[in-house]
FIFI-598179 format. One record per residue (C-alpha): residue number from 1; x, y, z. Coordinates in nm, 2 decimals, decimal comma. Layout:
! residues N
<pt><pos>NUM</pos><east>X</east><north>Y</north><up>Z</up></pt>
...
//
This chain:
! residues 96
<pt><pos>1</pos><east>0,00</east><north>0,00</north><up>0,00</up></pt>
<pt><pos>2</pos><east>0,14</east><north>0,34</north><up>-0,09</up></pt>
<pt><pos>3</pos><east>0,13</east><north>0,64</north><up>0,13</up></pt>
<pt><pos>4</pos><east>-0,03</east><north>0,94</north><up>-0,02</up></pt>
<pt><pos>5</pos><east>-0,02</east><north>1,30</north><up>0,09</up></pt>
<pt><pos>6</pos><east>-0,38</east><north>1,30</north><up>0,21</up></pt>
<pt><pos>7</pos><east>-0,31</east><north>1,02</north><up>0,45</up></pt>
<pt><pos>8</pos><east>-0,01</east><north>1,20</north><up>0,59</up></pt>
<pt><pos>9</pos><east>-0,23</east><north>1,51</north><up>0,64</up></pt>
<pt><pos>10</pos><east>-0,50</east><north>1,30</north><up>0,82</up></pt>
<pt><pos>11</pos><east>-0,23</east><north>1,15</north><up>1,05</up></pt>
<pt><pos>12</pos><east>-0,08</east><north>1,49</north><up>1,12</up></pt>
<pt><pos>13</pos><east>-0,43</east><north>1,64</north><up>1,19</up></pt>
<pt><pos>14</pos><east>-0,51</east><north>1,36</north><up>1,44</up></pt>
<pt><pos>15</pos><east>-0,17</east><north>1,39</north><up>1,61</up></pt>
<pt><pos>16</pos><east>-0,18</east><north>1,77</north><up>1,63</up></pt>
<pt><pos>17</pos><east>-0,55</east><north>1,87</north><up>1,67</up></pt>
<pt><pos>18</pos><east>-0,46</east><north>2,23</north><up>1,77</up></pt>
<pt><pos>19</pos><east>-0,32</east><north>2,31</north><up>1,42</up></pt>
<pt><pos>20</pos><east>-0,56</east><north>2,40</north><up>1,14</up></pt>
<pt><pos>21</pos><east>-0,57</east><north>2,15</north><up>0,85</up></pt>
<pt><pos>22</pos><east>-0,49</east><north>2,42</north><up>0,59</up></pt>
<pt><pos>23</pos><east>-0,17</east><north>2,51</north><up>0,79</up></pt>
<pt><pos>24</pos><east>-0,07</east><north>2,15</north><up>0,81</up></pt>
<pt><pos>25</pos><east>-0,12</east><north>2,12</north><up>0,43</up></pt>
<pt><pos>26</pos><east>0,08</east><north>2,44</north><up>0,37</up></pt>
<pt><pos>27</pos><east>0,36</east><north>2,31</north><up>0,60</up></pt>
<pt><pos>28</pos><east>0,37</east><north>1,97</north><up>0,42</up></pt>
<pt><pos>29</pos><east>0,38</east><north>2,14</north><up>0,07</up></pt>
<pt><pos>30</pos><east>0,66</east><north>2,36</north><up>0,18</up></pt>
<pt><pos>31</pos><east>0,87</east><north>2,07</north><up>0,30</up></pt>
<pt><pos>32</pos><east>0,81</east><north>1,86</north><up>-0,01</up></pt>
<pt><pos>33</pos><east>0,89</east><north>2,16</north><up>-0,24</up></pt>
<pt><pos>34</pos><east>1,21</east><north>2,23</north><up>-0,06</up></pt>
<pt><pos>35</pos><east>1,32</east><north>1,86</north><up>-0,10</up></pt>
<pt><pos>36</pos><east>1,23</east><north>1,88</north><up>-0,47</up></pt>
<pt><pos>37</pos><east>1,43</east><north>2,21</north><up>-0,52</up></pt>
<pt><pos>38</pos><east>1,73</east><north>2,08</north><up>-0,33</up></pt>
<pt><pos>39</pos><east>1,74</east><north>1,76</north><up>-0,55</up></pt>
<pt><pos>40</pos><east>1,69</east><north>1,97</north><up>-0,86</up></pt>
<pt><pos>41</pos><east>2,00</east><north>2,18</north><up>-0,76</up></pt>
<pt><pos>42</pos><east>2,19</east><north>1,85</north><up>-0,71</up></pt>
<pt><pos>43</pos><east>2,21</east><north>1,88</north><up>-0,33</up></pt>
<pt><pos>44</pos><east>2,17</east><north>1,59</north><up>-0,09</up></pt>
<pt><pos>45</pos><east>1,87</east><north>1,59</north><up>0,15</up></pt>
<pt><pos>46</pos><east>1,92</east><north>1,41</north><up>0,48</up></pt>
<pt><pos>47</pos><east>1,63</east><north>1,34</north><up>0,71</up></pt>
<pt><pos>48</pos><east>1,78</east><north>1,21</north><up>1,03</up></pt>
<pt><pos>49</pos><east>1,64</east><north>0,87</north><up>1,13</up></pt>
<pt><pos>50</pos><east>1,47</east><north>0,83</north><up>0,80</up></pt>
<pt><pos>51</pos><east>1,72</east><north>0,84</north><up>0,52</up></pt>
<pt><pos>52</pos><east>1,92</east><north>1,03</north><up>0,25</up></pt>
<pt><pos>53</pos><east>1,79</east><north>1,14</north><up>-0,09</up></pt>
<pt><pos>54</pos><east>2,05</east><north>1,22</north><up>-0,35</up></pt>
<pt><pos>55</pos><east>2,07</east><north>1,25</north><up>-0,73</up></pt>
<pt><pos>56</pos><east>2,28</east><north>1,04</north><up>-0,97</up></pt>
<pt><pos>57</pos><east>2,34</east><north>1,11</north><up>-1,33</up></pt>
<pt><pos>58</pos><east>2,29</east><north>0,82</north><up>-1,58</up></pt>
<pt><pos>59</pos><east>2,51</east><north>0,85</north><up>-1,88</up></pt>
<pt><pos>60</pos><east>2,37</east><north>0,87</north><up>-2,23</up></pt>
<pt><pos>61</pos><east>2,36</east><north>0,53</north><up>-2,40</up></pt>
<pt><pos>62</pos><east>2,23</east><north>0,34</north><up>-2,69</up></pt>
<pt><pos>63</pos><east>1,95</east><north>0,10</north><up>-2,58</up></pt>
<pt><pos>64</pos><east>1,71</east><north>-0,10</north><up>-2,77</up></pt>
<pt><pos>65</pos><east>1,33</east><north>-0,11</north><up>-2,80</up></pt>
<pt><pos>66</pos><east>1,24</east><north>-0,46</north><up>-2,66</up></pt>
<pt><pos>67</pos><east>0,93</east><north>-0,48</north><up>-2,88</up></pt>
<pt><pos>68</pos><east>1,10</east><north>-0,41</north><up>-3,21</up></pt>
<pt><pos>69</pos><east>1,46</east><north>-0,47</north><up>-3,14</up></pt>
<pt><pos>70</pos><east>1,54</east><north>-0,12</north><up>-3,29</up></pt>
<pt><pos>71</pos><east>1,84</east><north>0,07</north><up>-3,14</up></pt>
<pt><pos>72</pos><east>1,73</east><north>0,39</north><up>-2,96</up></pt>
<pt><pos>73</pos><east>1,95</east><north>0,67</north><up>-2,82</up></pt>
<pt><pos>74</pos><east>1,87</east><north>0,73</north><up>-2,45</up></pt>
<pt><pos>75</pos><east>1,99</east><north>1,08</north><up>-2,34</up></pt>
<pt><pos>76</pos><east>2,17</east><north>1,15</north><up>-2,01</up></pt>
<pt><pos>77</pos><east>1,92</east><north>1,18</north><up>-1,72</up></pt>
<pt><pos>78</pos><east>1,92</east><north>1,23</north><up>-1,34</up></pt>
<pt><pos>79</pos><east>1,77</east><north>0,97</north><up>-1,11</up></pt>
<pt><pos>80</pos><east>1,69</east><north>0,99</north><up>-0,74</up></pt>
<pt><pos>81</pos><east>1,88</east><north>0,76</north><up>-0,50</up></pt>
<pt><pos>82</pos><east>1,75</east><north>0,68</north><up>-0,15</up></pt>
<pt><pos>83</pos><east>1,96</east><north>0,53</north><up>0,12</up></pt>
<pt><pos>84</pos><east>1,78</east><north>0,42</north><up>0,43</up></pt>
<pt><pos>85</pos><east>1,90</east><north>0,54</north><up>0,78</up></pt>
<pt><pos>86</pos><east>2,03</east><north>0,27</north><up>1,02</up></pt>
<pt><pos>87</pos><east>1,75</east><north>0,35</north><up>1,26</up></pt>
<pt><pos>88</pos><east>1,49</east><north>0,29</north><up>0,99</up></pt>
<pt><pos>89</pos><east>1,66</east><north>-0,03</north><up>0,88</up></pt>
<pt><pos>90</pos><east>1,66</east><north>-0,16</north><up>1,24</up></pt>
<pt><pos>91</pos><east>1,29</east><north>-0,07</north><up>1,29</up></pt>
<pt><pos>92</pos><east>1,19</east><north>-0,24</north><up>0,97</up></pt>
<pt><pos>93</pos><east>1,39</east><north>-0,56</north><up>1,03</up></pt>
<pt><pos>94</pos><east>1,37</east><north>-0,60</north><up>1,41</up></pt>
<pt><pos>95</pos><east>1,03</east><north>-0,46</north><up>1,47</up></pt>
<pt><pos>96</pos><east>1,14</east><north>-0,23</north><up>1,75</up></pt>
//
């Protein structure tokens, strides 16, 4: 099951009932947009206890279309890499 922004907002609203929902939504949007902008600049984003987001560049290459077997030029592109924090790894694997 995927986590969507609306579920995060519901959980935040139930944990912090004294905050308005529109403020929580604005806060969440600011955090996500800052993460996006940092990754776009090529910076690394570290969320302690959760993990690290960084970008890697895939070189341009010649690949092939699996349906037709035709060679296709694939341009250089950036991908997002995520490395889980040790705390998160331990929680997922030990259940603590």
